[in-house]
C-alpha positions as CSV (number, residue, x, y, z in Angstrom):
1,X,0.0,0.0,0.0
2,X,1.4,3.4,-1.0
3,X,2.0,6.3,1.4
4,X,2.2,10.0,0.9
5,X,3.8,12.6,3.2
6,X,1.4,14.8,5.0
7,X,2.7,18.0,6.5
8,X,-0.8,18.8,7.6
9,X,-0.9,15.6,9.7
10,X,2.4,16.5,11.2
11,X,1.0,19.8,12.2
12,X,-2.1,18.2,13.8
13,X,0.0,15.8,15.9
14,X,2.4,18.6,16.9
15,X,-0.5,20.8,18.0
16,X,-2.1,17.9,19.9
17,X,1.1,17.3,21.9
18,X,1.4,21.1,22.6
19,X,-2.3,21.5,23.3
20,X,-3.3,24.1,25.9
21,X,-6.8,22.8,26.1
22,X,-7.6,22.0,29.8
23,X,-8.7,18.4,29.5
24,X,-6.1,17.3,26.9
25,X,-3.3,19.1,28.7
26,X,-4.2,17.5,32.0
27,X,-4.2,14.1,30.4
28,X,-0.8,14.7,28.8
29,X,0.6,16.1,32.0
30,X,-0.2,12.8,33.7
31,X,2.5,11.2,31.5
32,X,5.3,11.4,34.1
33,X,7.0,8.1,34.9
34,X,10.3,6.2,34.9
35,X,10.7,2.7,33.6
36,X,13.9,1.0,34.3
37,X,15.5,4.4,34.8
38,X,14.3,5.9,31.6
39,X,12.1,9.1,32.1
40,X,8.9,9.7,30.2
41,X,7.7,13.2,31.0
42,X,5.3,16.0,29.9
43,X,8.2,18.2,28.8
44,X,9.4,15.4,26.6
45,X,6.1,15.1,24.8
46,X,6.1,18.8,24.2
47,X,9.6,18.5,22.7
48,X,8.3,15.8,20.4
49,X,5.4,18.1,19.5
50,X,7.9,20.7,18.4
51,X,9.7,18.0,16.3
52,X,6.5,17.4,14.4
53,X,6.0,21.1,13.8
54,X,9.6,21.5,12.6
55,X,9.1,18.4,10.5
56,X,12.1,16.8,12.0
57,X,9.6,13.9,12.3
58,X,7.8,13.3,9.0
59,X,4.3,11.9,8.8
60,X,3.0,9.7,6.0
61,X,-0.5,8.5,5.4
62,X,-1.5,5.2,3.8
63,X,-3.6,5.5,0.7
64,X,-6.8,3.4,0.6
65,X,-6.5,2.1,4.2
66,X,-9.6,0.6,5.8
67,X,-11.6,2.8,8.1
68,X,-11.8,2.4,11.9
69,X,-9.6,3.5,14.7
70,X,-6.5,5.4,13.6
71,X,-3.5,3.2,13.2
72,X,0.0,4.6,13.7
73,X,3.6,3.3,13.6
74,X,6.8,5.2,14.4
75,X,10.1,4.2,12.6
76,X,13.0,5.3,14.7
77,X,15.8,5.1,12.1
78,X,13.8,7.2,9.7
79,X,12.2,9.6,12.2
80,X,8.9,8.8,10.5
81,X,5.3,8.3,11.7
82,X,3.0,6.3,9.4
83,X,-0.8,6.7,9.8
84,X,-3.7,4.7,8.3
85,X,-5.7,8.0,7.9
86,X,-5.6,11.7,8.6
87,X,-5.6,12.1,12.4
88,X,-8.6,13.7,14.1
89,X,-7.3,14.6,17.5
90,X,-9.5,17.3,18.8
91,X,-12.3,16.6,21.3
92,X,-12.6,14.2,24.2
93,X,-15.1,11.6,23.1
94,X,-14.2,8.0,23.6
95,X,-13.3,7.3,19.9
96,X,-11.1,10.4,19.7
97,X,-9.4,9.5,23.1
98,X,-8.6,6.1,21.8
99,X,-7.0,7.6,18.7
100,X,-5.2,10.1,20.9
101,X,-3.9,7.3,23.1
102,X,-2.5,5.5,20.0
103,X,-0.6,8.7,19.0
104,X,0.7,9.0,22.6
105,X,1.9,5.4,22.3
106,X,3.9,6.0,19.1
107,X,5.1,9.4,20.4
108,X,6.6,7.6,23.4
109,X,8.7,5.6,20.9
110,X,9.7,8.9,19.3
111,X,10.7,10.3,22.7
112,X,12.8,7.3,23.4
113,X,14.4,7.6,20.0
114,X,15.1,11.3,20.7
115,X,17.1,10.3,23.8
116,X,18.8,7.4,22.1
117,X,17.3,4.9,24.6
118,X,19.0,1.5,24.7
119,X,16.8,-1.2,26.2
120,X,14.9,-4.4,25.3
121,X,12.0,-4.4,22.9
122,X,9.7,-5.5,25.7
123,X,10.6,-2.5,28.0
124,X,10.4,-0.1,25.0
125,X,6.9,-1.4,24.3
126,X,6.0,-1.4,28.0
127,X,6.8,2.3,28.1
128,X,4.6,3.0,25.1
129,X,1.7,0.9,26.2
130,X,1.8,2.4,29.7
131,X,1.8,5.9,28.3
132,X,-1.2,5.3,26.0
133,X,-3.2,3.7,28.9
134,X,-2.3,6.4,31.3
135,X,-3.5,9.0,28.8
136,X,-6.8,7.2,28.2
137,X,-7.4,6.7,31.9
138,X,-7.2,10.5,32.3
139,X,-10.6,10.4,30.4
140,X,-11.9,7.3,32.2
141,X,-11.3,5.2,29.1
142,X,-9.8,1.7,29.3
143,X,-8.2,0.5,26.2
144,X,-9.1,-2.9,24.7
145,X,-8.7,-5.0,21.6
146,X,-10.7,-7.8,19.9
147,X,-7.4,-9.7,19.5
148,X,-6.8,-11.9,22.5
149,X,-3.0,-11.4,22.7
150,X,-3.3,-7.6,22.1
151,X,-6.0,-7.3,24.6
152,X,-3.9,-9.1,27.2
153,X,-1.2,-6.4,26.7
154,X,-3.8,-3.6,27.0
155,X,-5.3,-5.1,30.1
156,X,-1.9,-5.2,31.7
157,X,-1.2,-1.6,30.7
158,X,-4.6,-0.6,32.1
159,X,-3.7,-2.2,35.4
160,X,-0.6,-0.1,35.7
161,X,-2.6,3.1,34.7
162,X,-5.3,2.5,37.2
163,X,-3.2,0.9,40.0
164,X,-0.5,3.6,40.3
165,X,-1.0,7.3,41.3
166,X,-0.2,9.0,38.0
167,X,-0.5,12.8,38.0
168,X,1.1,13.2,41.5
169,X,4.7,13.3,40.6
170,X,7.0,10.9,38.8
171,X,5.9,7.2,39.1
172,X,8.8,4.8,39.2
173,X,8.4,1.5,37.4
174,X,10.8,-1.5,37.5
175,X,10.7,-4.7,35.4
176,X,10.5,-6.6,38.7
177,X,7.3,-4.9,39.8
178,X,4.4,-7.3,39.6
179,X,2.3,-5.1,37.4
180,X,5.2,-4.2,35.1
181,X,6.3,-7.9,34.9
182,X,2.8,-8.8,33.8
183,X,2.9,-6.2,31.0
184,X,6.4,-7.3,29.9
185,X,5.2,-11.0,29.8
186,X,2.1,-10.1,27.8
187,X,4.3,-8.4,25.3
188,X,6.8,-11.2,25.1
189,X,3.9,-13.7,24.6
190,X,2.7,-11.9,21.5
191,X,5.6,-13.3,19.4
192,X,3.9,-12.5,16.1
193,X,3.9,-8.7,16.9
194,X,7.1,-8.6,19.0
195,X,9.5,-11.4,17.9
196,X,12.5,-9.5,19.3
197,X,11.0,-8.5,22.6
198,X,14.1,-9.8,24.5
199,X,16.7,-8.2,22.2
200,X,18.5,-5.1,23.3
201,X,18.7,-2.3,20.8
202,X,19.3,1.4,20.7
203,X,17.8,4.3,18.8
204,X,19.8,6.8,16.9
205,X,18.1,10.1,17.9
206,X,16.0,12.5,15.9
207,X,17.4,15.1,13.5
208,X,19.0,18.1,15.3
209,X,20.6,15.8,17.8
210,X,20.3,15.2,21.5
211,X,20.2,18.1,24.0
212,X,22.0,18.5,27.2
213,X,20.1,19.4,29.3
214,X,17.4,17.4,27.4
215,X,15.0,20.2,26.9
216,X,15.4,23.8,26.1
217,X,13.8,26.1,28.7
218,X,11.3,27.5,26.2
219,X,9.8,24.1,25.8
220,X,9.2,23.4,29.5
């Protein structure tokens, strides 16, 4: 299936991550946690929002994709997001929140790419699934899937999102924690989607390089 680049979709995603709307901003600000020492935080998502607006991350849309919930995938070596349709990310209805949570999931991969994260595939995915679930729970939405293996992953992520106190400072997660271990195991068990869950790999950063400190003051 062919894809075409969409600067407009990059703008929509960037503006979503930089949203000043009360409900969306509150949900994004709940995304503050560490997993195995790697920090996922609101300032990071705002930085990724700027990367979309700067087109340091490009966005492509599939042509002729089936309708339904928005599908998205981030490719770290290409700094590219691929979508199944034009994103509709404004509003707080259940369908929109599920699509927003999917974008948060993929933007977590982008944030880890930005920082050159080196970890296992299972931890990488655990961070992304946790972020998506935490965002959705901010609107009292629990993520689910008709696929048994995918649903097991989402249920484990929901358990972390509802069982920890997100939105009250940085939540620290470790692979040995019971809830995190359940999520990691669910990801490892979905071998068709994650055949390299136990492999350690690193990302290469996003164009314009890494920052030290990580975020410029104007982005915080």
